C-alpha positions as CSV (number, residue, x, y, z in Angstrom):
1,M,-12.6,11.4,-7.1
2,P,-10.7,11.8,-10.4
3,V,-12.7,12.5,-13.5
4,V,-11.5,11.4,-17.0
5,K,-13.0,13.4,-19.9
6,L,-13.8,11.6,-23.1
7,S,-14.0,12.9,-26.6
8,S,-16.7,11.9,-29.1
9,S,-14.1,10.3,-31.4
10,L,-12.7,8.3,-28.5
11,V,-16.2,7.0,-27.6
12,E,-16.7,6.0,-31.2
13,S,-13.4,4.1,-31.2
14,C,-14.6,2.3,-28.0
15,K,-17.7,1.2,-29.8
16,Q,-15.7,-0.3,-32.7
17,C,-13.3,-2.0,-30.3
18,A,-16.2,-3.5,-28.3
19,A,-17.9,-4.8,-31.5
20,Q,-14.6,-6.4,-32.6
21,R,-14.0,-7.9,-29.2
22,D,-17.5,-9.4,-29.1
23,Q,-16.9,-11.0,-32.5
24,N,-13.6,-12.5,-31.4
25,R,-15.2,-13.8,-28.2
26,R,-18.0,-15.6,-30.1
27,N,-15.4,-17.2,-32.3
28,S,-13.2,-18.5,-29.5
29,V,-15.4,-19.0,-26.4
30,D,-18.9,-20.6,-25.8
31,Y,-21.0,-18.0,-24.0
32,S,-24.3,-19.8,-24.3
33,S,-24.6,-20.1,-20.5
34,D,-24.3,-16.3,-20.2
35,K,-27.8,-15.0,-19.7
36,T,-26.8,-11.3,-19.6
37,S,-29.2,-9.2,-21.7
38,D,-27.6,-6.6,-24.0
39,K,-24.1,-8.1,-23.8
40,G,-23.1,-5.6,-26.6
41,I,-23.8,-2.5,-24.6
42,W,-22.0,-3.9,-21.5
43,S,-19.0,-4.8,-23.6
44,F,-19.0,-1.2,-24.8
45,I,-19.3,0.2,-21.3
46,G,-16.4,-2.1,-20.2
47,V,-14.1,-0.9,-23.0
48,V,-14.9,2.8,-22.1
49,G,-14.1,2.0,-18.5
50,E,-10.8,0.4,-19.4
51,I,-9.9,3.4,-21.7
52,A,-10.7,5.8,-18.8
53,L,-8.3,4.0,-16.4
54,I,-5.6,3.7,-19.1
55,Q,-5.9,7.5,-19.5
56,Y,-5.9,8.1,-15.8
57,F,-2.6,6.2,-15.5
58,G,-1.2,8.0,-18.6
59,L,-0.6,4.8,-20.5
60,P,-0.7,4.3,-24.3
61,I,-3.9,2.7,-25.8
62,D,-3.3,-0.6,-27.6
63,W,-6.6,-1.0,-29.6
64,E,-5.5,-4.2,-31.2
65,Y,-4.9,-5.9,-27.8
66,L,-8.2,-4.5,-26.3
67,S,-10.2,-5.8,-29.3
68,T,-8.9,-9.4,-29.0
69,D,-10.1,-12.2,-26.7
70,A,-6.6,-11.9,-25.0
71,G,-7.4,-8.3,-24.2
72,F,-10.7,-9.4,-22.7
73,G,-9.3,-12.3,-20.6
74,G,-5.9,-10.7,-19.8
75,V,-5.0,-7.8,-17.5
76,D,-7.1,-4.7,-18.4
77,V,-4.6,-1.9,-17.6
78,G,-0.9,-2.1,-17.0
79,E,0.6,-5.0,-15.2
80,F,-2.1,-5.8,-12.6
81,W,-5.1,-3.4,-12.8
82,E,-8.6,-4.7,-13.7
83,V,-11.6,-2.6,-14.4
84,R,-15.3,-3.0,-13.3
85,A,-17.2,-0.5,-15.3
86,T,-20.7,0.6,-14.3
87,T,-23.2,3.3,-15.0
88,K,-24.2,3.9,-11.4
89,Q,-22.2,5.3,-8.5
90,S,-24.2,3.1,-6.1
91,N,-23.1,-0.2,-7.8
92,R,-20.5,-2.2,-6.0
93,L,-17.2,-3.7,-7.0
94,F,-17.4,-7.5,-7.4
95,L,-15.7,-10.7,-8.5
96,W,-17.3,-13.7,-10.1
97,D,-17.2,-16.8,-8.0
98,D,-14.7,-18.5,-10.4
99,E,-12.4,-15.5,-10.1
100,T,-12.3,-15.9,-6.3
101,C,-10.5,-19.2,-6.8
102,N,-7.9,-17.7,-9.2
103,Q,-4.8,-16.6,-7.3
104,K,-3.7,-14.2,-10.1
105,K,-7.1,-12.5,-10.1
106,L,-7.0,-12.2,-6.3
107,S,-3.6,-10.5,-6.6
108,Y,-4.8,-7.8,-9.1
109,A,-6.1,-4.4,-8.1
110,W,-9.7,-3.9,-9.2
111,S,-11.0,-0.4,-10.0
112,K,-14.6,0.7,-10.1
113,V,-15.1,3.2,-13.0
114,V,-18.5,4.9,-13.3
115,V,-19.2,5.7,-17.0
116,N,-21.4,8.7,-17.9
117,L,-21.8,8.8,-21.7
118,E,-24.1,11.8,-21.7
119,A,-21.5,13.9,-20.0
120,L,-18.6,12.2,-21.9
121,E,-16.7,11.5,-18.7
122,C,-15.9,8.7,-16.3
123,D,-15.4,8.8,-12.5
124,V,-12.4,6.7,-11.4
125,S,-14.3,6.0,-8.3
126,G,-12.4,3.6,-6.0
127,W,-10.4,0.4,-5.9
128,A,-9.7,-2.7,-3.8
129,M,-7.5,-5.8,-4.1
130,G,-9.0,-9.0,-5.5
131,Y,-8.3,-10.9,-2.3
132,E,-10.1,-8.2,-0.3
133,I,-13.2,-8.5,-2.4
134,A,-13.2,-12.3,-2.1
135,E,-12.7,-12.2,1.6
136,H,-15.0,-9.4,2.7
137,G,-17.5,-9.3,-0.2
138,K,-21.1,-10.5,0.2
139,S,-22.3,-13.4,-1.9
140,A,-25.1,-12.7,-4.4
141,Q,-26.1,-13.4,-8.0
142,Y,-25.5,-11.0,-10.8
143,D,-28.1,-10.3,-13.5
144,C,-26.7,-13.1,-15.6
145,K,-27.3,-15.5,-12.7
146,R,-23.6,-16.1,-12.1
147,G,-22.5,-16.3,-8.5
148,S,-20.5,-13.2,-7.3
149,R,-19.1,-11.5,-4.3
150,F,-19.8,-7.8,-3.9
151,L,-17.7,-5.4,-1.8
152,D,-19.6,-2.6,-0.1
153,N,-18.5,0.8,-1.4
154,Q,-17.4,2.0,2.1
155,F,-14.5,-0.4,1.9
156,L,-13.1,1.0,-1.3
157,R,-9.9,3.0,-1.4
158,S,-10.2,6.4,-3.1
159,H,-8.0,7.0,-6.1
160,A,-5.5,9.6,-4.9
161,N,-3.1,10.0,-7.8
162,P,-1.7,7.6,-10.4
163,H,1.7,7.2,-8.8
164,A,0.4,6.7,-5.2
165,D,-2.3,4.3,-6.4
166,H,0.1,2.2,-8.4
167,S,2.7,2.1,-5.6
168,S,0.1,1.2,-2.9
169,A,-1.5,-1.5,-5.1
170,N,1.8,-3.0,-6.0
171,L,2.9,-3.2,-2.4
172,L,-0.3,-5.0,-1.5
173,R,0.0,-7.3,-4.5
174,L,3.6,-8.3,-3.6
175,S,2.6,-8.8,0.0
176,F,-0.2,-11.1,-1.1
177,L,1.9,-13.1,-3.5
178,N,4.6,-13.7,-1.0
179,K,2.1,-15.3,1.4
180,Q,0.3,-17.4,-1.2
181,P,1.4,-20.6,-3.1
182,M,1.2,-19.7,-6.8
183,E,0.7,-21.9,-9.8
184,S,3.9,-23.7,-11.1
185,T,4.0,-21.4,-14.1
186,S,4.4,-18.3,-11.9
187,S,7.9,-16.7,-11.6
188,L,6.9,-15.4,-8.1
189,A,7.4,-17.7,-5.1
190,P,6.5,-17.3,-1.5
191,A,9.2,-15.5,0.6
192,P,11.2,-18.1,2.5
193,Q,10.4,-18.2,6.2
194,T,13.6,-19.1,8.1
195,S,15.1,-18.4,11.5
196,S,17.0,-15.2,12.3
197,V,20.1,-14.5,10.2
198,F,21.9,-14.1,13.5
199,S,20.7,-17.3,15.1
200,G,23.8,-19.4,14.1
201,I,26.9,-19.6,12.1
202,Q,25.3,-21.4,9.1
203,Q,22.4,-18.9,9.0
204,F,24.8,-16.0,9.1
205,E,26.9,-17.4,6.3
206,D,23.9,-18.0,4.2
207,A,22.7,-14.5,4.8
208,Q,26.1,-13.1,3.9
209,R,25.9,-14.8,0.5
210,I,22.5,-13.4,-0.1
211,A,23.5,-9.9,1.1
212,K,26.5,-10.0,-1.3
213,A,24.3,-10.8,-4.3
214,L,21.8,-8.0,-3.3
215,A,24.6,-5.4,-2.7
216,S,25.9,-6.0,-6.2
217,S,22.5,-5.1,-7.8
218,T,21.7,-1.6,-9.2
219,L,18.0,-2.1,-8.7
220,I,18.0,-1.6,-5.0
221,P,18.3,1.8,-3.2
222,P,21.9,3.3,-3.0
223,Q,22.2,2.7,0.8
224,F,22.2,-1.0,0.1
225,Q,24.6,-1.1,-2.8
226,G,28.3,-2.0,-2.9
227,Q,30.6,-2.8,0.0
228,Q,29.3,0.1,2.0
229,G,25.7,-1.2,1.8
230,F,26.6,-4.9,2.5
231,A,25.9,-4.6,6.2
232,N,22.7,-2.7,5.5
233,C,21.6,-5.7,3.4
234,L,22.1,-8.0,6.3
235,V,20.0,-5.8,8.5
236,A,17.3,-5.6,5.8
237,L,17.4,-9.4,5.5
238,E,16.8,-9.7,9.3
239,I,13.9,-7.3,9.1
240,A,12.4,-9.0,6.1
241,N,12.7,-12.3,7.9
242,R,10.9,-11.0,11.0
243,M,8.1,-9.5,8.9
244,R,7.9,-12.5,6.6
245,M,8.3,-10.3,3.5
246,S,10.5,-10.2,0.4
247,P,13.9,-8.5,1.2
248,F,13.5,-6.5,-2.0
249,Q,10.1,-5.2,-0.8
250,V,11.7,-4.2,2.5
251,M,14.7,-2.5,0.9
252,Q,12.5,-0.4,-1.5
253,N,10.6,1.0,1.5
254,L,13.3,1.3,4.2
255,H,15.1,4.6,4.4
256,I,18.2,5.5,6.5
257,I,17.8,9.0,8.1
258,H,20.0,10.3,10.8
259,G,21.5,6.9,10.9
260,R,18.2,5.3,11.8
261,P,16.0,3.0,9.6
262,S,12.6,4.3,8.8
263,W,9.6,3.2,6.7
264,S,7.9,5.3,4.0
265,S,4.4,6.3,5.1
266,Q,2.9,4.7,2.0
267,F,4.5,1.4,3.1
268,I,2.8,1.6,6.6
269,I,-0.5,2.4,5.0
270,G,-0.1,-0.5,2.7
271,L,0.7,-2.8,5.6
272,I,-2.5,-1.7,7.4
273,N,-4.7,-2.1,4.4
274,G,-3.1,-5.4,3.2
275,C,-2.8,-7.3,6.5
276,G,-6.4,-8.6,6.1
277,R,-7.4,-7.7,9.7
278,F,-8.9,-4.2,9.1
279,S,-11.0,-2.3,6.6
280,P,-9.0,0.1,4.5
281,L,-7.7,3.1,6.5
282,R,-9.8,6.2,6.2
283,Y,-9.2,9.7,7.4
284,E,-11.6,12.1,9.2
285,I,-10.5,15.6,8.3
286,S,-11.8,18.8,10.0
287,G,-10.9,22.4,9.9
288,K,-8.6,24.3,7.5
289,G,-5.3,26.1,7.8
290,D,-4.2,26.4,11.4
291,T,-7.3,24.4,12.6
292,L,-6.7,21.5,10.3
293,A,-7.0,18.2,12.1
294,C,-7.0,14.5,11.1
295,T,-7.9,11.2,12.7
296,A,-7.1,7.8,11.1
297,V,-9.9,5.3,11.5
298,A,-10.3,1.6,10.5
299,T,-12.7,-1.2,11.4
300,E,-11.4,-4.5,12.8
301,L,-13.0,-7.1,10.6
302,N,-13.2,-9.9,13.1
303,T,-15.0,-7.9,15.8
304,G,-16.5,-5.0,13.8
305,E,-15.0,-2.6,16.3
306,E,-14.0,0.9,15.1
307,L,-10.4,1.7,15.9
308,R,-9.6,5.4,16.1
309,G,-6.0,6.7,16.2
310,P,-4.9,9.8,18.0
311,E,-6.0,13.1,16.5
312,V,-3.2,15.0,14.7
313,T,-3.6,18.8,14.4
314,M,-1.6,21.6,12.8
315,A,-1.4,23.1,16.3
316,M,0.4,19.9,17.4
317,A,2.7,20.1,14.3
318,K,3.7,23.6,15.2
319,R,4.2,22.9,18.9
320,E,6.3,19.9,18.1
321,G,8.4,21.9,15.6
322,W,7.4,19.7,12.6
323,A,5.9,22.6,10.6
324,T,8.5,25.2,11.5
325,K,11.6,23.5,10.3
326,S,13.4,24.8,7.2
327,G,12.2,23.0,4.1
328,S,9.4,21.2,6.0
329,K,6.7,19.6,3.8
330,W,4.2,20.6,6.5
331,A,4.3,24.1,5.1
332,T,3.7,23.2,1.5
333,M,1.5,20.1,1.6
334,P,-0.1,20.0,5.1
335,E,-3.1,17.8,4.1
336,L,-0.9,15.0,2.9
337,M,1.6,15.2,5.8
338,I,-1.2,15.2,8.4
339,R,-2.7,12.1,6.9
340,Y,0.7,10.4,6.9
341,R,1.3,11.3,10.5
342,A,-2.2,10.1,11.5
343,A,-1.6,6.8,9.8
344,A,1.7,6.4,11.5
345,F,0.2,7.0,14.9
346,W,-2.6,4.5,14.2
347,G,-0.1,1.9,13.1
348,R,2.1,2.2,16.2
349,L,-1.0,1.9,18.3
350,F,-2.8,-1.0,16.7
351,I,-0.1,-3.0,14.6
352,P,3.2,-2.5,16.5
353,E,4.1,-6.1,15.7
354,L,4.1,-5.3,12.0
355,L,6.1,-2.1,12.2
356,V,8.8,-3.9,14.4
357,G,9.4,-0.6,16.2
358,I,10.5,1.4,13.2
359,H,9.1,4.9,12.7
360,T,8.3,6.6,9.4
361,Q,10.8,8.6,7.5
362,E,8.7,11.8,8.0
363,E,8.8,11.3,11.7
364,V,12.5,10.7,11.8
365,M,13.1,13.8,9.7
366,D,10.9,15.9,11.9
367,V,13.0,14.9,15.0
368,E,16.2,16.9,15.4
369,P,19.2,14.7,16.3
370,V,20.3,15.4,19.8
371,S,23.9,15.4,20.9
372,I,24.5,14.0,24.4
373,S,27.6,15.2,26.2
374,E,28.9,13.0,29.1
375,A,29.6,14.6,32.4
376,P,33.3,15.0,33.4
377,A,34.7,11.8,34.8
378,T,35.2,11.8,38.6
379,S,38.4,10.3,39.9
380,V,38.5,7.6,42.6
381,A,40.3,10.0,45.0
382,D,37.4,12.5,44.7
383,L,34.8,9.8,45.3
384,N,36.7,8.6,48.4
385,A,36.9,12.2,49.7
386,K,33.2,12.7,49.3
387,L,32.4,9.4,51.1
388,Q,34.7,10.2,54.0
389,G,33.1,13.6,54.3
390,A,29.7,12.0,54.3
391,A,30.7,9.6,57.0
392,T,32.1,12.4,59.2
393,D,28.9,14.3,58.9
394,S,26.9,11.3,59.8
395,D,29.0,10.5,62.9
396,E,28.4,14.0,64.2
397,L,24.7,13.5,64.3
398,F,24.9,10.8,67.0
């Protein structure tokens, strides 16, 4: 897990920020019902955890915002990251009961940060989406006697790297928001669920108007822009409609390779983790080098059954030619590629209805395009001659 180092001066700044925050909270909110002992120290630990995640993502520190009550009640880090700071690795990620009824809180990504003040470091331990904690967490009471839902540590996703974490969490967040009715003040609305864009003249005309607007945007990938990308926008609209997702979300994760649409592997992993049917996907790794092997595993939440995908090995990658192609990422980052391929195999086996038959971009790139040449056309005269010859041969047998 990633470790964020802290300086003594930074820790001192966290103490001052926590003290100012507590003062602002006492002035604006009645916390008389909060029975937590040593609120000051936990406010300090909370600020340290927030600073650690801010540094992990490489964001600037806004001390003024963090010290205000808005900083306490608003989003902790970036646009949608919340922090649960603790001093023990065994402690679990949780939501207060009132937070489980807040759609915005459910759409945030919650990170568990383990603070070690003696070593002046923080472990950015793992994360989960708010709706996952609310749905799969266990009800209990915290020390302050407030009702909470605690998520077992085995269900947390590991922090991989800032970019991958942010992309995966944002994908899950958008997927959740598109399925949930939001407050009237929200600028995000559920994705419309309509019939196929090719199901009738009116639907097709409506889709063309939407595709024209999308194709004129510079915020979508190049393959969907302009007149050349207009038809691709129509196809993306149809796929988004079938998957009940935002067209923008589909476009950002759909790649055209060798003339075929393909998903990014991160998108497939996000679909698996965000569909609400399984525990977060985990990877069982064994061996090194040429003996490296990986199996993707998840638990079906309704039945508790462990679902294991096919094992992917480096020997398989070499036999299939994935690792021997010029410029192949299998040669430079095998551990990442083997996880991506294991996740893709798992997805095609257990959630084919979500992938709608589309492979990952890595799979499509690993498969060489094949040219199929047609056999020479046979004339009608040649066919008649062959038939007559066959009939003559048959007559001679009787």
